[in-house]
N, C-alpha and C positions, 0 to 999 in steps of 0.2 A: 354253258357258252353256247354248245351246239343248238340246245334249244332256241335261244334267243335269235341266234341265224337261221334256224328254220322259220321261227315265226316272221322273220324279217322278210325272208324269200317267199314264203307264202302270201304275206300282206303286199309285196311288191309286185308278186305275180296275179293277185285278184286287183291290184291297181292297173297294171298293164292290161287285164281282161276289160276292165271299166274304162280305161281310155280308149280302148280300139272299138267299144261299142258306140260310144258317143262320137267318137271323131268319125270314123268311118269315110274319111277322104271329103266330104262336102263343107266341114268347117272351116278350111283355110279359102274355099271359094265363097262361101257366104261372107266371110270377113273382109275378103277383097271387093265383092260387090258393094258391101255396105261402106266399105270406104270411099270406093270410087263414088258410089252415089251422093254420100254426104259431101265429097270433095267438089262434085258436080253442082249440088245445091248452093255449096259456100261460094264457088265461083259465080254462078248465077246472082245470088243476093248480092255479091260485091259490085258486080257490072252493073246492076238495077241502081245501087246507091251511089256509085259512081256517076253513072248518066244523072241522076237525079240532083247531084251536086253540081256538075256543068251546067244543066239548064239552069238552075236557081241561079247561079254566078253570072250569067249573062242575062237573065232577065232582072237581076239586081243593079247591072251597068244600065241598062235601057231605062229602067226608074230613076235611077240617078242623074241621067241627061234629061229625063222629062222633068223632074225636081228642078234643076238649074235653070231649065227655060221658063218653068214657072215661077221660080223667083226673080226672075229678071222682068217678066210680064208683071208682076204684082210691084216690083219697085217702080217701074216706069207709070203704073197707076197711081201710087202714093205720091209719087212726083208731079203728076199731074192735078191731084187732089189738092195738094199742097199750094201749087201756083193759083189754082181756083180759088180757094179758100182765101189767099191772102188778097184777092182782088174785091173781098165782100167787105164792105164799109156803110157806115150811117146813109150816106148819099146813095149808094146803091140800090138800098131799101127803100129812101122815099121815091125815088124813079121808079121803082116796081109796083109802086103803091101802097108801101106799108106805113103806119102813122106812130109818131112817140105817142107813147101812153103816158100819162100820169102816174108816177110810183106810189103806191098806197100799200103800207104795211100793217100788218095785222095787229095789235097790242092790247093788253089787258092789264087794268090796275091790278095792282099787288093785292095779296090777302091779307097781309099784316106785315108787322116787322119782327124781327128776332132781336131780343134784349141779350146783350153779350154782358156778363157780370166781369167786374174788376178783379174780382177775389181769385187768385191764382192757385188756391189748394184744392 
């Protein structure tokens, strides 16, 4: 039992000496600096993304108002087009110099006839 406790004490002593060699007081400062630096980088990224979102929202609202005005202009143009197209008739065409043409269709004689047998089988 004493041998086991001596081994544990010697191992713990070696472990403490290893930790003190690695630690040397700078490890906590380095970890703190790394944490503060990463928090600063994350805060900067958050502010950047938030700013871009706000800018995009404002731009979308202005584009929506522009789309509404363009839609109303298009509907007004469609209405004027329909009112002008209702005024077009054959009398207007004749007054503008257009003439009625005789309608001719292209036809062809059939090439043959198809016989259908009365056999249902």
